[in-house]
C-alpha positions as CSV (number, residue, x, y, z in Angstrom):
1,X,116.6,-29.3,-15.8
2,X,120.2,-30.7,-14.5
3,X,123.3,-28.9,-15.3
4,X,125.9,-31.5,-16.4
5,X,129.0,-31.9,-15.0
6,X,131.6,-31.1,-16.9
7,X,133.4,-34.6,-16.8
8,X,130.4,-36.2,-18.4
9,X,130.4,-37.4,-22.1
10,X,128.2,-35.6,-24.3
11,X,125.8,-38.7,-25.0
12,X,125.1,-38.5,-21.1
13,X,123.8,-34.9,-21.1
14,X,120.3,-34.8,-20.4
15,X,117.7,-31.5,-20.7
16,X,114.5,-32.2,-18.6
17,X,113.5,-34.9,-21.0
18,X,115.2,-34.0,-23.9
19,X,118.1,-36.2,-23.6
20,X,119.4,-36.4,-27.5
21,X,119.3,-40.0,-28.8
22,X,120.9,-42.1,-32.1
23,X,117.8,-42.0,-34.9
24,X,117.8,-43.2,-38.3
25,X,118.8,-41.1,-41.3
26,X,115.7,-41.3,-43.8
27,X,115.5,-39.7,-47.4
28,X,113.0,-37.2,-47.9
29,X,110.9,-39.2,-49.9
30,X,111.6,-42.5,-48.1
31,X,108.3,-44.7,-47.9
32,X,108.4,-47.4,-45.7
33,X,105.9,-50.3,-45.9
34,X,104.2,-52.6,-43.0
35,X,104.1,-56.3,-42.4
36,X,100.7,-56.4,-44.7
37,X,102.7,-55.0,-48.0
38,X,100.4,-51.6,-47.7
39,X,103.2,-48.8,-47.7
40,X,101.6,-46.1,-45.5
41,X,104.2,-43.5,-46.5
42,X,104.4,-39.8,-45.8
43,X,100.9,-38.7,-44.0
44,X,99.0,-36.0,-45.1
45,X,98.4,-33.4,-42.3
46,X,95.1,-32.7,-41.1
47,X,93.9,-29.6,-39.1
48,X,93.8,-30.2,-35.5
49,X,92.6,-29.0,-32.4
50,X,94.1,-29.4,-29.1
51,X,93.2,-26.7,-26.7
52,X,96.2,-24.9,-25.0
53,X,98.4,-26.3,-27.8
54,X,99.7,-25.3,-31.2
55,X,98.9,-28.9,-32.9
56,X,98.9,-30.8,-35.8
57,X,96.9,-34.1,-36.3
58,X,98.0,-36.8,-39.2
59,X,95.8,-38.9,-41.1
60,X,94.9,-41.9,-39.1
61,X,96.9,-45.3,-39.4
62,X,94.3,-48.4,-39.6
63,X,95.0,-51.8,-38.1
64,X,92.0,-52.7,-40.2
65,X,93.5,-55.8,-41.9
66,X,94.1,-59.1,-40.0
67,X,97.9,-60.8,-40.0
68,X,97.3,-62.7,-42.8
69,X,96.6,-59.3,-45.2
70,X,92.2,-60.4,-45.6
71,X,90.1,-58.0,-43.9
72,X,88.2,-58.8,-41.6
73,X,88.2,-61.3,-38.0
74,X,90.6,-60.6,-35.0
75,X,94.1,-62.1,-35.3
76,X,94.9,-64.9,-33.6
77,X,96.5,-64.8,-30.3
78,X,100.0,-63.7,-30.0
79,X,100.0,-62.4,-33.5
80,X,101.6,-59.3,-34.1
81,X,100.6,-56.5,-37.1
82,X,102.9,-53.8,-37.4
83,X,102.5,-50.5,-39.2
84,X,105.2,-48.0,-40.2
85,X,104.5,-44.2,-40.6
86,X,107.0,-41.9,-41.8
87,X,106.9,-38.2,-42.5
88,X,108.6,-34.6,-42.6
89,X,108.2,-31.4,-40.6
90,X,109.2,-27.9,-41.8
91,X,110.9,-25.6,-39.2
92,X,108.2,-24.0,-37.1
93,X,106.4,-27.0,-37.0
94,X,103.4,-27.1,-34.3
95,X,104.4,-28.0,-30.6
96,X,102.7,-31.1,-31.3
97,X,101.9,-33.5,-33.7
98,X,99.3,-36.2,-33.2
99,X,99.6,-39.4,-35.1
100,X,96.0,-41.4,-34.9
101,X,96.3,-45.0,-34.4
102,X,92.9,-47.2,-34.8
103,X,93.1,-49.6,-32.2
104,X,90.6,-52.6,-33.1
105,X,89.3,-55.0,-30.4
106,X,91.0,-58.0,-29.1
107,X,94.5,-55.8,-28.7
108,X,96.5,-57.3,-25.8
109,X,99.7,-55.1,-26.4
110,X,100.7,-52.0,-27.8
111,X,104.5,-50.7,-29.0
112,X,105.8,-48.2,-30.2
113,X,109.3,-47.1,-31.9
114,X,110.2,-43.8,-33.2
115,X,113.3,-42.0,-34.9
116,X,114.4,-38.7,-36.6
117,X,117.1,-37.7,-38.5
118,X,119.7,-35.0,-37.3
119,X,121.3,-33.3,-39.8
120,X,124.4,-31.1,-39.4
121,X,123.4,-27.2,-38.4
122,X,125.3,-24.0,-38.3
123,X,127.2,-23.3,-34.9
124,X,124.5,-21.9,-32.6
125,X,121.6,-22.9,-34.5
126,X,119.3,-25.9,-32.8
127,X,119.3,-29.1,-34.3
128,X,116.6,-31.8,-34.2
129,X,115.0,-32.9,-31.3
130,X,111.6,-34.5,-30.9
131,X,109.9,-36.3,-27.8
132,X,107.3,-38.9,-27.9
133,X,104.4,-39.9,-25.5
134,X,100.9,-41.5,-26.2
135,X,97.1,-41.3,-25.1
136,X,94.5,-43.7,-25.4
137,X,90.8,-43.5,-26.6
138,X,89.6,-41.8,-24.3
139,X,91.2,-38.9,-26.2
140,X,93.9,-35.6,-26.0
141,X,91.4,-33.2,-24.4
142,X,94.0,-30.8,-22.3
143,X,94.0,-32.2,-18.7
144,X,91.7,-34.9,-20.4
145,X,91.6,-39.1,-19.0
146,X,93.5,-40.4,-22.0
147,X,97.0,-39.7,-21.1
148,X,98.9,-43.3,-21.0
149,X,102.3,-42.1,-20.6
150,X,105.4,-39.7,-21.9
151,X,109.4,-40.2,-22.6
152,X,110.4,-37.3,-23.8
153,X,113.2,-37.9,-25.8
154,X,115.2,-40.3,-23.1
155,X,113.7,-43.2,-24.8
156,X,113.5,-44.7,-28.4
157,X,110.4,-46.9,-27.9
158,X,107.9,-47.9,-25.2
159,X,104.9,-50.7,-24.9
160,X,102.1,-50.7,-22.8
161,X,99.6,-53.8,-21.8
162,X,97.2,-54.5,-19.0
163,X,99.9,-55.7,-16.6
164,X,103.2,-53.9,-17.3
165,X,104.3,-50.5,-19.1
166,X,107.6,-49.4,-20.3
167,X,109.0,-46.5,-17.1
168,X,107.2,-43.7,-18.0
169,X,103.8,-45.6,-19.2
170,X,100.9,-46.2,-17.2
171,X,99.9,-49.9,-17.6
172,X,96.6,-50.8,-18.5
173,X,93.9,-51.9,-20.9
174,X,94.9,-51.9,-24.6
175,X,91.0,-50.2,-25.4
176,X,89.5,-50.3,-28.7
177,X,89.1,-47.0,-30.2
178,X,91.2,-43.7,-31.4
179,X,94.8,-43.8,-29.6
180,X,97.1,-41.2,-30.4
181,X,100.9,-41.6,-30.4
182,X,101.9,-37.7,-29.6
183,X,105.3,-36.4,-31.2
184,X,107.2,-33.1,-29.8
185,X,109.4,-31.7,-32.4
186,X,110.6,-28.8,-29.8
187,X,113.6,-28.3,-31.7
188,X,113.3,-28.6,-35.8
189,X,116.8,-27.6,-38.0
190,X,116.6,-25.5,-40.8
191,X,116.6,-28.4,-43.1
192,X,113.2,-29.6,-41.8
193,X,113.0,-33.0,-39.6
194,X,112.3,-36.5,-41.1
195,X,110.6,-38.6,-39.1
196,X,109.7,-42.7,-38.7
197,X,107.1,-43.9,-36.2
198,X,106.2,-47.8,-35.9
199,X,103.5,-49.3,-34.5
200,X,102.7,-52.6,-33.5
201,X,99.9,-54.2,-32.1
202,X,99.8,-57.9,-30.0
203,X,96.4,-59.4,-30.2
204,X,95.5,-62.0,-27.2
205,X,93.6,-61.9,-23.6
206,X,94.8,-58.8,-21.4
207,X,97.2,-60.3,-18.8
208,X,96.5,-59.6,-14.9
209,X,95.8,-56.2,-13.6
210,X,98.5,-54.0,-12.8
211,X,98.9,-53.3,-9.3
212,X,100.2,-50.0,-8.1
213,X,102.1,-49.8,-4.5
214,X,101.7,-46.0,-3.7
215,X,103.9,-44.4,-0.6
216,X,101.8,-43.8,2.5
217,X,101.3,-40.3,3.6
218,X,102.9,-40.3,6.6
219,X,106.5,-41.5,8.4
220,X,107.8,-42.1,11.8
221,X,108.6,-38.2,12.9
222,X,109.4,-36.6,15.6
223,X,106.0,-34.5,16.2
224,X,106.6,-30.9,15.5
225,X,110.2,-30.7,14.2
226,X,112.8,-29.5,11.6
227,X,112.7,-31.9,8.7
228,X,115.4,-32.1,5.7
229,X,113.9,-32.7,2.1
230,X,114.8,-33.0,-1.5
231,X,111.7,-31.7,-3.3
232,X,113.0,-32.2,-6.8
233,X,114.2,-35.4,-8.1
234,X,114.1,-37.7,-11.1
235,X,114.3,-41.6,-12.2
236,X,114.7,-43.9,-14.9
237,X,110.4,-43.3,-15.2
238,X,111.4,-40.0,-16.7
239,X,114.9,-39.0,-17.8
240,X,116.8,-39.9,-14.8
241,X,119.3,-42.9,-14.6
242,X,118.7,-44.1,-11.3
243,X,116.1,-46.6,-10.6
244,X,113.8,-45.4,-7.6
245,X,115.2,-48.0,-5.2
246,X,118.9,-46.0,-5.7
247,X,116.9,-42.4,-5.3
248,X,115.7,-44.0,-2.0
249,X,118.9,-44.8,-0.7
250,X,121.0,-41.9,-1.9
251,X,117.8,-39.7,0.3
252,X,118.7,-42.0,3.1
253,X,122.6,-41.7,2.3
254,X,122.3,-37.7,2.6
255,X,120.1,-37.5,5.8
256,X,116.8,-37.0,4.6
257,X,114.0,-37.0,5.8
258,X,111.7,-37.0,3.2
259,X,111.9,-36.7,-0.8
260,X,109.2,-35.7,-3.8
261,X,109.3,-37.6,-6.9
262,X,109.1,-35.3,-9.9
263,X,109.2,-36.9,-13.0
264,X,108.6,-35.1,-16.0
265,X,105.0,-35.3,-17.4
266,X,104.0,-38.6,-16.0
267,X,102.9,-40.0,-12.5
268,X,104.3,-43.5,-14.0
269,X,106.6,-43.7,-10.6
270,X,103.9,-43.0,-8.1
271,X,102.5,-46.6,-8.2
272,X,106.4,-48.1,-7.4
273,X,107.4,-45.7,-4.8
274,X,105.6,-47.9,-1.9
275,X,108.4,-50.6,-1.9
276,X,110.9,-48.2,-1.0
277,X,109.5,-45.9,2.0
278,X,109.4,-46.7,5.1
279,X,109.5,-45.6,8.6
280,X,112.4,-43.1,8.0
281,X,111.7,-41.8,4.7
282,X,108.4,-40.3,3.5
283,X,108.0,-40.2,-0.5
284,X,105.9,-37.5,-1.7
285,X,104.2,-37.8,-5.3
286,X,104.7,-35.1,-7.4
287,X,105.5,-34.0,-11.2
288,X,107.6,-31.6,-13.2
289,X,105.7,-29.7,-15.4
290,X,107.7,-29.4,-18.3
291,X,105.6,-27.1,-20.8
292,X,107.2,-24.8,-23.9
293,X,107.4,-21.5,-21.4
294,X,109.1,-22.6,-18.1
295,X,109.1,-26.0,-15.5
296,X,107.1,-26.0,-12.6
297,X,107.0,-28.6,-9.7
298,X,103.5,-29.9,-8.9
299,X,104.4,-31.0,-5.1
300,X,102.2,-33.1,-3.1
301,X,100.0,-34.5,-5.9
302,X,97.5,-37.5,-4.6
303,X,99.2,-40.7,-6.0
304,X,98.7,-41.5,-9.7
305,X,97.3,-37.9,-10.6
306,X,98.6,-36.1,-13.9
307,X,99.3,-32.6,-14.6
308,X,99.2,-31.7,-18.4
309,X,102.0,-29.9,-19.7
310,X,100.6,-29.2,-23.6
311,X,100.4,-25.1,-23.5
312,X,102.6,-22.1,-23.4
313,X,102.4,-18.8,-21.0
314,X,100.1,-17.1,-24.0
315,X,97.3,-20.0,-23.8
316,X,95.9,-18.9,-20.4
317,X,96.1,-22.6,-19.2
318,X,98.6,-22.3,-16.6
319,X,96.3,-21.3,-14.1
320,X,93.7,-24.1,-14.7
321,X,96.4,-26.5,-13.8
322,X,97.7,-24.7,-10.7
323,X,94.2,-24.9,-9.3
324,X,94.0,-28.5,-9.9
325,X,97.2,-28.9,-7.9
326,X,96.0,-27.0,-5.1
327,X,92.6,-28.6,-5.2
328,X,94.8,-31.8,-4.3
329,X,96.3,-30.3,-1.4
330,X,99.5,-29.8,-3.5
331,X,102.1,-26.8,-4.2
332,X,103.3,-25.0,-7.4
333,X,106.5,-24.2,-7.6
334,X,108.5,-22.7,-10.3
335,X,111.6,-24.4,-11.3
336,X,115.3,-22.9,-12.0
337,X,113.4,-19.9,-13.7
338,X,116.9,-18.7,-15.2
339,X,118.2,-22.1,-17.1
340,X,119.6,-21.2,-20.4
341,X,118.3,-24.5,-22.2
342,X,115.5,-24.3,-24.4
343,X,112.0,-24.0,-23.2
344,X,113.1,-23.9,-19.4
345,X,113.1,-20.5,-18.5
346,X,110.0,-19.1,-16.4
347,X,107.4,-16.8,-18.6
348,X,103.9,-17.6,-16.4
349,X,104.7,-15.1,-13.9
350,X,104.3,-15.7,-10.2
351,X,100.7,-14.6,-9.2
352,X,99.7,-18.4,-9.4
353,X,102.6,-19.7,-7.6
354,X,102.9,-21.0,-4.2
355,X,106.4,-20.6,-3.7
356,X,109.4,-20.9,-5.9
357,X,112.7,-22.7,-6.6
358,X,116.1,-20.1,-6.0
359,X,118.7,-22.6,-5.7
360,X,118.9,-25.7,-8.3
361,X,121.6,-27.8,-8.0
362,X,125.6,-27.0,-7.4
363,X,125.6,-23.2,-7.1
364,X,125.9,-21.2,-10.2
365,X,125.1,-17.7,-11.8
366,X,121.5,-18.8,-12.8
367,X,120.7,-19.3,-9.0
368,X,122.4,-15.7,-8.0
369,X,119.6,-14.5,-10.7
370,X,117.0,-16.2,-9.4
371,X,117.4,-15.1,-5.8
372,X,117.6,-11.7,-6.9
373,X,114.0,-11.8,-8.5
374,X,112.7,-13.7,-5.4
375,X,114.2,-10.7,-3.4
376,X,112.5,-8.4,-5.7
377,X,109.0,-9.9,-5.2
378,X,109.7,-9.7,-1.4
379,X,109.8,-5.9,-1.7
380,X,106.6,-5.8,-3.8
381,X,104.9,-7.9,-1.1
382,X,105.6,-5.6,1.6
383,X,104.9,-2.8,-0.8
384,X,101.8,-3.9,-1.6
385,X,100.8,-6.0,1.5
386,X,99.8,-9.1,-1.1
387,X,100.9,-12.6,-0.1
388,X,104.6,-13.4,-0.6
389,X,106.6,-16.2,-2.4
390,X,108.4,-18.8,-0.6
391,X,112.1,-20.0,-1.8
392,X,112.8,-23.4,-2.3
393,X,116.3,-25.2,-3.1
394,X,116.4,-28.7,-4.6
395,X,119.1,-31.0,-6.5
396,X,117.3,-31.8,-9.2
397,X,119.4,-35.0,-9.5
398,X,119.0,-37.2,-12.4
399,X,122.1,-39.6,-12.3
400,X,125.7,-39.4,-10.9
401,X,127.7,-37.8,-9.8
402,X,124.7,-35.2,-9.4
403,X,124.0,-35.4,-5.5
404,X,120.6,-35.7,-4.2
405,X,120.0,-33.6,-1.1
406,X,122.4,-30.6,-3.1
407,X,120.7,-28.4,-1.9
408,X,117.5,-29.4,0.3
409,X,114.7,-27.8,2.4
410,X,115.1,-28.1,5.9
411,X,110.8,-27.6,6.8
412,X,109.5,-26.7,10.0
413,X,106.5,-29.2,10.1
414,X,104.0,-30.4,12.9
415,X,104.7,-33.8,11.9
416,X,106.4,-35.8,9.0
417,X,103.7,-36.3,6.7
418,X,102.6,-35.3,3.3
419,X,100.1,-32.5,4.7
420,X,102.4,-31.2,7.3
421,X,105.4,-30.5,4.9
422,X,103.5,-29.2,2.2
423,X,101.9,-27.0,4.7
424,X,105.5,-25.9,6.1
425,X,106.9,-24.9,2.8
426,X,103.5,-23.0,1.7
427,X,103.8,-21.0,5.1
428,X,107.7,-20.3,4.1
429,X,108.8,-21.8,7.2
430,X,112.1,-23.3,5.8
431,X,115.4,-23.0,4.7
432,X,117.9,-24.1,2.4
433,X,121.1,-26.2,3.2
434,X,123.8,-27.6,0.9
435,X,124.0,-30.4,3.2
436,X,123.1,-32.4,6.4
437,X,126.3,-31.0,7.4
438,X,124.8,-27.3,7.7
439,X,122.4,-26.6,10.7
440,X,121.2,-22.9,11.8
441,X,119.0,-21.1,13.8
442,X,117.9,-17.7,12.6
443,X,115.4,-15.4,14.7
444,X,114.4,-11.9,15.3
445,X,113.3,-10.5,19.0
446,X,112.6,-7.1,20.2
447,X,109.9,-5.8,22.8
448,X,109.6,-9.1,24.7
449,X,108.6,-11.4,21.1
450,X,110.3,-13.3,19.2
451,X,110.2,-14.8,16.0
452,X,111.8,-17.2,13.2
453,X,111.7,-18.1,9.7
454,X,108.2,-17.1,7.8
455,X,106.9,-15.8,10.8
456,X,105.9,-12.0,11.4
457,X,107.7,-10.0,14.9
458,X,105.2,-6.7,15.3
459,X,106.8,-4.2,17.4
460,X,106.6,-0.2,18.0
461,X,108.5,1.5,14.9
462,X,112.0,2.5,16.6
463,X,112.2,-0.3,19.4
464,X,115.8,-2.2,19.0
465,X,115.3,-5.7,17.0
466,X,118.4,-8.2,17.7
467,X,118.2,-10.6,14.5
468,X,120.6,-13.6,15.4
469,X,122.1,-16.4,13.4
470,X,123.6,-19.3,14.6
471,X,125.3,-21.6,12.8
472,X,127.4,-24.5,12.0
473,X,129.1,-26.5,9.5
474,X,130.6,-23.8,7.1
475,X,134.1,-23.1,7.9
476,X,135.1,-19.3,7.1
477,X,131.8,-18.7,6.1
478,X,130.4,-15.3,5.4
479,X,127.3,-14.7,7.2
480,X,124.8,-11.6,5.3
481,X,121.8,-10.2,6.4
482,X,119.6,-8.5,4.0
483,X,116.8,-6.7,4.1
484,X,114.2,-4.5,1.7
485,X,117.4,-2.0,1.6
486,X,119.9,-5.1,0.6
487,X,122.8,-5.9,2.7
488,X,123.2,-4.5,6.1
489,X,125.3,-6.5,8.0
490,X,128.1,-9.3,7.0
491,X,130.3,-11.1,9.2
492,X,132.8,-14.2,9.0
493,X,133.0,-17.4,11.1
494,X,135.9,-19.1,12.0
495,X,137.7,-22.1,10.8
496,X,135.6,-24.1,12.7
497,X,132.5,-23.3,10.8
498,X,130.4,-22.4,13.7
499,X,129.4,-19.4,15.1
500,X,126.7,-16.7,16.2
501,X,126.1,-13.2,14.2
502,X,123.9,-10.6,16.1
503,X,122.7,-7.2,14.0
504,X,120.5,-4.9,15.7
505,X,117.9,-2.7,13.7
506,X,114.6,-1.8,13.8
507,X,110.7,-2.0,12.0
508,X,111.2,1.4,11.0
509,X,114.2,0.4,9.1
510,X,113.5,-3.2,7.8
511,X,110.5,-4.7,6.5
512,X,111.8,-8.2,6.7
513,X,115.3,-9.5,7.2
514,X,116.6,-12.6,5.5
515,X,120.0,-14.6,5.9
516,X,122.9,-15.9,3.5
517,X,125.3,-18.4,4.6
518,X,128.1,-18.1,2.0
519,X,131.8,-20.0,1.5
520,X,134.5,-18.2,1.2
521,X,135.8,-16.8,-2.7
522,X,138.6,-19.1,-4.2
523,X,141.0,-16.8,-3.4
524,X,140.1,-17.4,0.5
525,X,138.7,-14.1,1.0
526,X,135.2,-13.3,2.5
527,X,133.9,-11.5,-0.4
528,X,131.7,-8.2,0.0
529,X,127.9,-7.8,-0.8
530,X,127.8,-4.1,-1.2
531,X,130.5,-3.5,-3.9
532,X,130.7,-2.9,-7.4
533,X,133.2,-4.6,-9.7
534,X,133.8,-7.0,-12.5
535,X,134.3,-10.0,-10.0
536,X,131.6,-12.0,-8.3
537,X,130.7,-10.8,-4.8
538,X,131.0,-13.9,-3.1
539,X,131.5,-17.7,-2.9
540,X,128.7,-20.2,-3.2
541,X,125.9,-20.7,-1.2
542,X,125.9,-22.7,1.6
543,X,122.2,-22.0,3.5
544,X,120.0,-19.4,2.9
545,X,116.7,-18.7,4.5
546,X,113.0,-17.3,4.1
547,X,112.8,-14.4,5.7
548,X,111.4,-12.6,9.1
549,X,109.1,-9.9,8.5
550,X,109.4,-6.7,10.7
551,X,106.1,-5.1,11.3
552,X,105.0,-2.0,13.3
553,X,102.7,-1.6,15.9
554,X,101.9,1.6,18.2
555,X,100.5,-0.6,21.2
556,X,102.2,-1.1,23.9
557,X,102.7,-4.5,25.3
558,X,100.6,-5.2,28.5
């Protein structure tokens, strides 16, 4: 998800891989032939079974005939054979429609293109939108080994060979057996959807094997320190318009120490990042897992690892894939939980989450809601004694003018290494910054002890605790201290953007304290967080911290 700026043309708006493209208009009863003259026309639907997904499987497409139309034998090297399949999907179609393709021996490359009609629909009614991807002869089992690529709705065609593949797809052998082209009709108009799929096989010897260039797991850090990084970024390997080289350059220009690659539903970009990492930039591999009931970030995946997305919250499959991520040392992070786009709103709950994204791109109303929900989860954690959920913020940048690093995370880690960064986020030792110009330090001190972001301060119940925030880079910024009771202190800094705010409390009054730094309101006023009214209470966020927890102890300090 990324909110499209208002100055973008409609054709430039992408919704998490569901970018709309021009499609051929197909008559309801159209029948298309292949190059051998045998028309395949509409495919009858067969019973399907892909665990965790509502699915349909079409009748298989055969390439048994040779290029000259005769039966038997392998066509000569370099020859191509094409089949064209058309069909119709009613409103309420399955989440995924599988087209089996019987690939014979001796195929060097598979190429697929598709289109679908887009009839006019009444205002407020979703029109046709359809994704595409492919699984190879190893099968379509949920979480299985057969995945070979996904481009959502961002591309109308793709190719796969041993040496190369369209971005979003995995190079490798085109093995004999049943491949499956998968259509994802995530929006179907009331009139239904006419679709057309063209599959072309090129025969010949496979080319040299593709060589992946995975990024190293460590960069030249500063030892234990605060490191800045954007953990939600897209490239041309899913629905972004930036090349990996451009994303890496943008990260360096933004003063970031690390980034996480999170292309939608595919690890295809993992194998190119090694060329763009360096001693000054750690590049961590990941994926944005785009389900029909919300999107989540799989951060810190082993390079090349793929996480399946073909399930809804009612399928009880999310926990399985969350465990897969954690087994590899990664993190599970729900993304943009209140995004209003189709299939983006988060429905899986937070029991299997390691952190949650509460600020995505430029600050808007859905971020306000996300922060409120996260704050409620903090209250639940201190009430029940269960694990608390750290907050993150990321840009979700896809293309210009979306800004890499707006916002980003500032993580306290032992080193600039993948495992250290994941450990810092997992522990909540991070805060969120709008830009590298924003700097802060947040501590709580009392009874001879001090704690920082994500840490716990244990003091006698009534011992004074001084909460302190030092901030730079937010002219006329409004500092807020928020506890389990709500906003307890507000104070503004001057035009220099630098200042120190101190507030005193006790552990008997505050179970946790977190800080926000807000820009002024549009009229220049600081805003007021504990009043009611029709207007927004505050200006956009400039910085947001994870909490410091205050616990009580009766034991005196020696």
